[in-house]
N, C-alpha and C positions, 0 to 999 in steps of 0.2 A: 348285280346284277341287275337289271332295266326289264320289265313285263310290260308288253301289251292287251292290254282287256278291254273292251270296249273303247273309248275314246278318249281313253286313260291310259298315265304309267306310273307299274309303281317299284319301285325298289325291294326285292327279295332276296335270302341271302341263294346261295349258290345249290345249298341243302332240299330246297324246296322247290328246286326247277321242276322237276320231273310231277309235282304235284298240281301243276298251274291246268295240269287238260281237268281234273274232277272239281274243282272250283266252278263255281257259276258265277254270273256277275250280279247276283243276289247273296253270293256272299260277301264280298266287298262292303265292308262298311261304312268308309269314309273315302269314295274313288277320289276324289281334290285332294288329299291328300300325298304327298312320294314314298312313304315311307309307310311299314305296317303299323298299324295297331293293334295293341295286342289283343285283342278279340279275332284278329286276321292275321294273327302270329300263330296262333294259337291254332285256326280251322288249315290254315297251310302247314303245320306241324303234324296235325293229324293225318291229312292227304297225303305226305310225305310219308307217314308209318303205313297209309292202309297200299300206298302203291308197291312197297316190299315185300307184302303180304302175298301169299299162293291165290289163286283163280277163286275157291270158297268162298276165304273172309273178302272179298273184294267183290265177289257178288251177293254173298250178306248184307254187306252193308251200302249197298247198291239204293242209291235217294235217301239213304238216314244222310241226317248235318248233327255233328257235337254240339249239346249242349250242357255241357259239365262236367268236370272229371273228378274223381272223387280218391281218395286214399284212404286206403283199408288197408286195417293192419291186425293178424292173427294173434290168436293167445299166446304163439311162440315169437310175436316181435317182429316178425314177414311182415314185408309193406308191399303192397301193388297197385299198381293206377284206373284204375277201371273210367273208359268213358264211356258216355249217359249219354245218347241217342234221342232225337225228336221223336215221332212215334210217325210210321208209314207202311200203309197197307196194314193198319190193326198191327204192327209188331214194333213195340218199342226194344231197342237192339245195346248190345253196352261188348265192350270187347278191352282187356288188359292189356296196355300198351307200356311201352320204357320209360324209362326217369325224362328222357328229354323232353317229351312231350308231354308232359305234365310239369315242366321248368317252362313252358311256350306259353301255359293257360296264365289267363288273367288270373289273380286273385281273388274278385271276386266272382268268381266261376270253378274254385275248389271246396271241394266239402272232404270233411272227414268223416270215420265212422269204423267202429270195433267189428271185426266180422267171423267168424267159427270157421273159414276155410283151412285146407290141409295143401299143402303144397307140394 
């Protein structure tokens, strides 16, 4: 599917169509390329996940941009994926996201840590 943003066009997967409205021109890494870069794909995946959430989550994350994703494992071996966002209005947000958002993230933006949390 082709999307027009500014003075350029990009090919994006159909799944990310609703996420286009959340992204700004600053979120496009390389507007001259027709295909999405790995970082753009991650931003689209996170924005598509955000659109599917309820109004509270959307309001909480408004103005934040994803910086990295962290794979966390607890003592029981359960895994969750946490997106860390940039600081906006003095608040650094985090959100637990599904696996497909993690898979869209470039490897240099991924991190791993052991956490002590209960499911």
